PyMOL Python script that loads the backbone (N, CA, C, O; Angstrom):
from pymol import cmd

cmd.read_pdbstr("""\
ATOM      1  N   TYR A   1       6.703  -3.080  19.066  1.00  0.00           N
ATOM      2  CA  TYR A   1       6.642  -1.870  18.261  1.00  0.00           C
ATOM      3  C   TYR A   1       7.484  -2.054  17.022  1.00  0.00           C
ATOM      4  O   TYR A   1       8.643  -2.461  17.105  1.00  0.00           O
ATOM      5  N   PHE A   2       6.912  -1.760  15.882  1.00  0.00           N
ATOM      6  CA  PHE A   2       7.584  -1.981  14.600  1.00  0.00           C
ATOM      7  C   PHE A   2       8.132  -0.703  13.980  1.00  0.00           C
ATOM      8  O   PHE A   2       8.641  -0.742  12.860  1.00  0.00           O
ATOM      9  N   GLY A   3       8.045   0.414  14.665  1.00  0.00           N
ATOM     10  CA  GLY A   3       8.575   1.666  14.134  1.00  0.00           C
ATOM     11  C   GLY A   3       7.518   2.461  13.390  1.00  0.00           C
ATOM     12  O   GLY A   3       6.346   2.085  13.347  1.00  0.00           O
ATOM     13  N   ASP A   4       7.954   3.560  12.808  1.00  0.00           N
ATOM     14  CA  ASP A   4       7.058   4.429  12.052  1.00  0.00           C
ATOM     15  C   ASP A   4       6.753   3.815  10.699  1.00  0.00           C
ATOM     16  O   ASP A   4       7.550   3.050  10.156  1.00  0.00           O
ATOM     17  N   GLY A   5       5.601   4.155  10.164  1.00  0.00           N
ATOM     18  CA  GLY A   5       5.256   3.703   8.822  1.00  0.00           C
ATOM     19  C   GLY A   5       3.929   2.975   8.776  1.00  0.00           C
ATOM     20  O   GLY A   5       3.151   2.981   9.730  1.00  0.00           O
ATOM     21  N   THR A   6       3.701   2.361   7.658  1.00  0.00           N
ATOM     22  CA  THR A   6       2.464   1.650   7.394  1.00  0.00           C
ATOM     23  C   THR A   6       2.803   0.232   6.990  1.00  0.00           C
ATOM     24  O   THR A   6       3.815   0.013   6.324  1.00  0.00           O
ATOM     25  N   GLY A   7       2.002  -0.722   7.365  1.00  0.00           N
ATOM     26  CA  GLY A   7       2.289  -2.105   7.010  1.00  0.00           C
ATOM     27  C   GLY A   7       1.025  -2.912   6.817  1.00  0.00           C
ATOM     28  O   GLY A   7      -0.074  -2.490   7.180  1.00  0.00           O
ATOM     29  N   VAL A   8       1.209  -4.078   6.239  1.00  0.00           N
ATOM     30  CA  VAL A   8       0.123  -5.023   6.015  1.00  0.00           C
ATOM     31  C   VAL A   8       0.620  -6.387   6.455  1.00  0.00           C
ATOM     32  O   VAL A   8       1.732  -6.782   6.105  1.00  0.00           O
ATOM     33  N   GLY A   9      -0.180  -7.104   7.211  1.00  0.00           N
ATOM     34  CA  GLY A   9       0.217  -8.436   7.660  1.00  0.00           C
ATOM     35  C   GLY A   9      -0.291  -9.516   6.720  1.00  0.00           C
ATOM     36  O   GLY A   9      -1.486  -9.588   6.431  1.00  0.00           O
ATOM     37  N   LEU A  10       0.619 -10.352   6.247  1.00  0.00           N
ATOM     38  CA  LEU A  10       0.278 -11.492   5.391  1.00  0.00           C
ATOM     39  C   LEU A  10       1.036 -12.708   5.891  1.00  0.00           C
ATOM     40  O   LEU A  10       2.098 -12.572   6.498  1.00  0.00           O
ATOM     41  N   ARG A  11       0.505 -13.887   5.643  1.00  0.00           N
ATOM     42  CA  ARG A  11       1.237 -15.105   5.978  1.00  0.00           C
ATOM     43  C   ARG A  11       2.439 -15.236   5.052  1.00  0.00           C
ATOM     44  O   ARG A  11       2.331 -14.963   3.857  1.00  0.00           O
ATOM     45  N   LYS A  12       3.588 -15.653   5.591  1.00  0.00           N
ATOM     46  CA  LYS A  12       4.809 -15.779   4.785  1.00  0.00           C
ATOM     47  C   LYS A  12       4.620 -16.687   3.581  1.00  0.00           C
ATOM     48  O   LYS A  12       5.146 -16.407   2.504  1.00  0.00           O
ATOM     49  N   ASP A  13       3.878 -17.767   3.753  1.00  0.00           N
ATOM     50  CA  ASP A  13       3.741 -18.735   2.667  1.00  0.00           C
ATOM     51  C   ASP A  13       2.628 -18.391   1.680  1.00  0.00           C
ATOM     52  O   ASP A  13       2.409 -19.136   0.724  1.00  0.00           O
ATOM     53  N   ASP A  14       1.930 -17.293   1.887  1.00  0.00           N
ATOM     54  CA  ASP A  14       0.852 -16.914   0.974  1.00  0.00           C
ATOM     55  C   ASP A  14       1.389 -15.994  -0.124  1.00  0.00           C
ATOM     56  O   ASP A  14       1.034 -14.818  -0.204  1.00  0.00           O
ATOM     57  N   THR A  15       2.246 -16.558  -0.959  1.00  0.00           N
ATOM     58  CA  THR A  15       2.902 -15.774  -2.008  1.00  0.00           C
ATOM     59  C   THR A  15       1.918 -15.309  -3.078  1.00  0.00           C
ATOM     60  O   THR A  15       2.123 -14.266  -3.698  1.00  0.00           O
ATOM     61  N   GLU A  16       0.856 -16.076  -3.296  1.00  0.00           N
ATOM     62  CA  GLU A  16      -0.142 -15.677  -4.291  1.00  0.00           C
ATOM     63  C   GLU A  16      -0.874 -14.413  -3.844  1.00  0.00           C
ATOM     64  O   GLU A  16      -1.093 -13.504  -4.645  1.00  0.00           O
ATOM     65  N   LEU A  17      -1.249 -14.356  -2.577  1.00  0.00           N
ATOM     66  CA  LEU A  17      -1.910 -13.165  -2.047  1.00  0.00           C
ATOM     67  C   LEU A  17      -0.964 -11.973  -2.071  1.00  0.00           C
ATOM     68  O   LEU A  17      -1.380 -10.867  -2.417  1.00  0.00           O
ATOM     69  N   LYS A  18       0.292 -12.175  -1.711  1.00  0.00           N
ATOM     70  CA  LYS A  18       1.275 -11.087  -1.738  1.00  0.00           C
ATOM     71  C   LYS A  18       1.430 -10.539  -3.148  1.00  0.00           C
ATOM     72  O   LYS A  18       1.474  -9.324  -3.342  1.00  0.00           O
ATOM     73  N   ALA A  19       1.512 -11.432  -4.136  1.00  0.00           N
ATOM     74  CA  ALA A  19       1.653 -11.002  -5.531  1.00  0.00           C
ATOM     75  C   ALA A  19       0.430 -10.198  -5.974  1.00  0.00           C
ATOM     76  O   ALA A  19       0.569  -9.180  -6.652  1.00  0.00           O
ATOM     77  N   ALA A  20      -0.760 -10.649  -5.594  1.00  0.00           N
ATOM     78  CA  ALA A  20      -1.980  -9.927  -5.955  1.00  0.00           C
ATOM     79  C   ALA A  20      -2.028  -8.562  -5.271  1.00  0.00           C
ATOM     80  O   ALA A  20      -2.430  -7.571  -5.880  1.00  0.00           O
ATOM     81  N   PHE A  21      -1.620  -8.515  -4.016  1.00  0.00           N
ATOM     82  CA  PHE A  21      -1.601  -7.260  -3.263  1.00  0.00           C
ATOM     83  C   PHE A  21      -0.608  -6.280  -3.884  1.00  0.00           C
ATOM     84  O   PHE A  21      -0.928  -5.107  -4.081  1.00  0.00           O
ATOM     85  N   ASP A  22       0.596  -6.761  -4.192  1.00  0.00           N
ATOM     86  CA  ASP A  22       1.617  -5.920  -4.817  1.00  0.00           C
ATOM     87  C   ASP A  22       1.134  -5.373  -6.154  1.00  0.00           C
ATOM     88  O   ASP A  22       1.333  -4.196  -6.456  1.00  0.00           O
ATOM     89  N   LYS A  23       0.498  -6.230  -6.955  1.00  0.00           N
ATOM     90  CA  LYS A  23      -0.012  -5.818  -8.271  1.00  0.00           C
ATOM     91  C   LYS A  23      -1.082  -4.740  -8.114  1.00  0.00           C
ATOM     92  O   LYS A  23      -1.090  -3.749  -8.845  1.00  0.00           O
ATOM     93  N   ALA A  24      -1.979  -4.941  -7.160  1.00  0.00           N
ATOM     94  CA  ALA A  24      -3.042  -3.964  -6.929  1.00  0.00           C
ATOM     95  C   ALA A  24      -2.470  -2.610  -6.509  1.00  0.00           C
ATOM     96  O   ALA A  24      -2.939  -1.570  -6.971  1.00  0.00           O
ATOM     97  N   LEU A  25      -1.462  -2.618  -5.637  1.00  0.00           N
ATOM     98  CA  LEU A  25      -0.839  -1.357  -5.216  1.00  0.00           C
ATOM     99  C   LEU A  25      -0.186  -0.635  -6.390  1.00  0.00           C
ATOM    100  O   LEU A  25      -0.296   0.585  -6.514  1.00  0.00           O
ATOM    101  N   ILE A  26       0.486  -1.381  -7.240  1.00  0.00           N
ATOM    102  CA  ILE A  26       1.120  -0.784  -8.423  1.00  0.00           C
ATOM    103  C   ILE A  26       0.060  -0.149  -9.318  1.00  0.00           C
ATOM    104  O   ILE A  26       0.234   0.976  -9.787  1.00  0.00           O
ATOM    105  N   GLU A  27      -1.038  -0.868  -9.557  1.00  0.00           N
ATOM    106  CA  GLU A  27      -2.105  -0.347 -10.414  1.00  0.00           C
ATOM    107  C   GLU A  27      -2.762   0.885  -9.809  1.00  0.00           C
ATOM    108  O   GLU A  27      -3.081   1.831 -10.530  1.00  0.00           O
ATOM    109  N   LEU A  28      -2.969   0.887  -8.497  1.00  0.00           N
ATOM    110  CA  LEU A  28      -3.559   2.051  -7.831  1.00  0.00           C
ATOM    111  C   LEU A  28      -2.687   3.289  -7.987  1.00  0.00           C
ATOM    112  O   LEU A  28      -3.192   4.397  -8.165  1.00  0.00           O
ATOM    113  N   ARG A  29      -1.398   3.097  -7.921  1.00  0.00           N
ATOM    114  CA  ARG A  29      -0.488   4.244  -8.067  1.00  0.00           C
ATOM    115  C   ARG A  29      -0.437   4.716  -9.512  1.00  0.00           C
ATOM    116  O   ARG A  29      -0.383   5.918  -9.773  1.00  0.00           O
ATOM    117  N   GLN A  30      -0.455   3.778 -10.448  1.00  0.00           N
ATOM    118  CA  GLN A  30      -0.345   4.139 -11.860  1.00  0.00           C
ATOM    119  C   GLN A  30      -1.587   4.863 -12.375  1.00  0.00           C
ATOM    120  O   GLN A  30      -1.470   5.786 -13.180  1.00  0.00           O
ATOM    121  N   ASP A  31      -2.770   4.457 -11.923  1.00  0.00           N
ATOM    122  CA  ASP A  31      -3.990   5.061 -12.474  1.00  0.00           C
ATOM    123  C   ASP A  31      -4.480   6.283 -11.692  1.00  0.00           C
ATOM    124  O   ASP A  31      -5.510   6.864 -12.032  1.00  0.00           O
ATOM    125  N   GLY A  32      -3.746   6.673 -10.651  1.00  0.00           N
ATOM    126  CA  GLY A  32      -4.090   7.879  -9.906  1.00  0.00           C
ATOM    127  C   GLY A  32      -5.037   7.662  -8.736  1.00  0.00           C
ATOM    128  O   GLY A  32      -5.300   8.592  -7.974  1.00  0.00           O
ATOM    129  N   THR A  33      -5.553   6.449  -8.583  1.00  0.00           N
ATOM    130  CA  THR A  33      -6.468   6.161  -7.483  1.00  0.00           C
ATOM    131  C   THR A  33      -5.791   6.367  -6.134  1.00  0.00           C
ATOM    132  O   THR A  33      -6.402   6.898  -5.207  1.00  0.00           O
ATOM    133  N   TYR A  34      -4.544   5.952  -6.021  1.00  0.00           N
ATOM    134  CA  TYR A  34      -3.814   6.119  -4.757  1.00  0.00           C
ATOM    135  C   TYR A  34      -3.775   7.583  -4.342  1.00  0.00           C
ATOM    136  O   TYR A  34      -4.046   7.908  -3.186  1.00  0.00           O
ATOM    137  N   ASP A  35      -3.440   8.467  -5.274  1.00  0.00           N
ATOM    138  CA  ASP A  35      -3.344   9.890  -4.945  1.00  0.00           C
ATOM    139  C   ASP A  35      -4.684  10.437  -4.457  1.00  0.00           C
ATOM    140  O   ASP A  35      -4.730  11.204  -3.495  1.00  0.00           O
ATOM    141  N   LYS A  36      -5.774  10.042  -5.119  1.00  0.00           N
ATOM    142  CA  LYS A  36      -7.103  10.500  -4.699  1.00  0.00           C
ATOM    143  C   LYS A  36      -7.434  10.015  -3.288  1.00  0.00           C
ATOM    144  O   LYS A  36      -7.919  10.785  -2.459  1.00  0.00           O
ATOM    145  N   MET A  37      -7.169   8.736  -3.022  1.00  0.00           N
ATOM    146  CA  MET A  37      -7.463   8.175  -1.702  1.00  0.00           C
ATOM    147  C   MET A  37      -6.563   8.779  -0.631  1.00  0.00           C
ATOM    148  O   MET A  37      -7.019   9.072   0.474  1.00  0.00           O
ATOM    149  N   ALA A  38      -5.297   8.966  -0.953  1.00  0.00           N
ATOM    150  CA  ALA A  38      -4.345   9.509   0.014  1.00  0.00           C
ATOM    151  C   ALA A  38      -4.747  10.919   0.436  1.00  0.00           C
ATOM    152  O   ALA A  38      -4.686  11.258   1.618  1.00  0.00           O
ATOM    153  N   LYS A  39      -5.155  11.731  -0.521  1.00  0.00           N
ATOM    154  CA  LYS A  39      -5.565  13.099  -0.198  1.00  0.00           C
ATOM    155  C   LYS A  39      -6.806  13.116   0.687  1.00  0.00           C
ATOM    156  O   LYS A  39      -6.964  13.993   1.537  1.00  0.00           O
ATOM    157  N   LYS A  40      -7.687  12.135   0.480  1.00  0.00           N
ATOM    158  CA  LYS A  40      -8.928  12.086   1.248  1.00  0.00           C
ATOM    159  C   LYS A  40      -8.723  11.544   2.665  1.00  0.00           C
ATOM    160  O   LYS A  40      -9.325  12.052   3.611  1.00  0.00           O
ATOM    161  N   TYR A  41      -7.883  10.524   2.821  1.00  0.00           N
ATOM    162  CA  TYR A  41      -7.810   9.802   4.091  1.00  0.00           C
ATOM    163  C   TYR A  41      -6.550  10.026   4.923  1.00  0.00           C
ATOM    164  O   TYR A  41      -6.551   9.733   6.118  1.00  0.00           O
ATOM    165  N   PHE A  42      -5.480  10.535   4.325  1.00  0.00           N
ATOM    166  CA  PHE A  42      -4.220  10.673   5.055  1.00  0.00           C
ATOM    167  C   PHE A  42      -3.727  12.111   5.019  1.00  0.00           C
ATOM    168  O   PHE A  42      -3.946  12.828   4.043  1.00  0.00           O
ATOM    169  N   ASP A  43      -3.062  12.524   6.086  1.00  0.00           N
ATOM    170  CA  ASP A  43      -2.446  13.848   6.092  1.00  0.00           C
ATOM    171  C   ASP A  43      -0.935  13.732   5.916  1.00  0.00           C
ATOM    172  O   ASP A  43      -0.189  14.653   6.246  1.00  0.00           O
ATOM    173  N   PHE A  44      -0.489  12.574   5.386  1.00  0.00           N
ATOM    174  CA  PHE A  44       0.922  12.340   5.088  1.00  0.00           C
ATOM    175  C   PHE A  44       1.003  11.390   3.900  1.00  0.00           C
ATOM    176  O   PHE A  44       0.025  10.719   3.570  1.00  0.00           O
ATOM    177  N   ASN A  45       2.162  11.333   3.263  1.00  0.00           N
ATOM    178  CA  ASN A  45       2.358  10.436   2.134  1.00  0.00           C
ATOM    179  C   ASN A  45       2.821   9.083   2.661  1.00  0.00           C
ATOM    180  O   ASN A  45       3.916   8.974   3.213  1.00  0.00           O
ATOM    181  N   VAL A  46       2.004   8.063   2.496  1.00  0.00           N
ATOM    182  CA  VAL A  46       2.317   6.730   2.995  1.00  0.00           C
ATOM    183  C   VAL A  46       3.624   6.224   2.405  1.00  0.00           C
ATOM    184  O   VAL A  46       4.391   5.552   3.095  1.00  0.00           O
ATOM    185  N   TYR A  47       3.890   6.530   1.154  1.00  0.00           N
ATOM    186  CA  TYR A  47       5.106   6.070   0.490  1.00  0.00           C
ATOM    187  C   TYR A  47       6.314   6.940   0.808  1.00  0.00           C
ATOM    188  O   TYR A  47       7.451   6.513   0.608  1.00  0.00           O
ATOM    189  N   GLY A  48       6.084   8.142   1.295  1.00  0.00           N
ATOM    190  CA  GLY A  48       7.195   9.001   1.676  1.00  0.00           C
ATOM    191  C   GLY A  48       7.931   9.640   0.517  1.00  0.00           C
ATOM    192  O   GLY A  48       9.037  10.153   0.690  1.00  0.00           O
ATOM    193  N   ASP A  49       7.328   9.615  -0.666  1.00  0.00           N
ATOM    194  CA  ASP A  49       8.016  10.261  -1.801  1.00  0.00           C
ATOM    195  C   ASP A  49       7.326  11.519  -2.228  1.00  0.00           C
ATOM    196  O   ASP A  49       7.772  12.181  -3.164  1.00  0.00           O
TER     197      ASP A  49
END
""", "prot")
cmd.dss("prot")
cmd.show_as("cartoon", "prot")
cmd.util.cbc("prot")
cmd.orient("prot")
């Protein structure tokens, strides 16, 4: 059990995929897509802010 929250599993050595994933998350939050998806699919704020 890893506790409460949300996570994504990636290989430790796959730094290129991690960088792409991080960039995509930042862009989703900046352009408002995250908020639209969160309201549709979640009844809580994944980021907790």
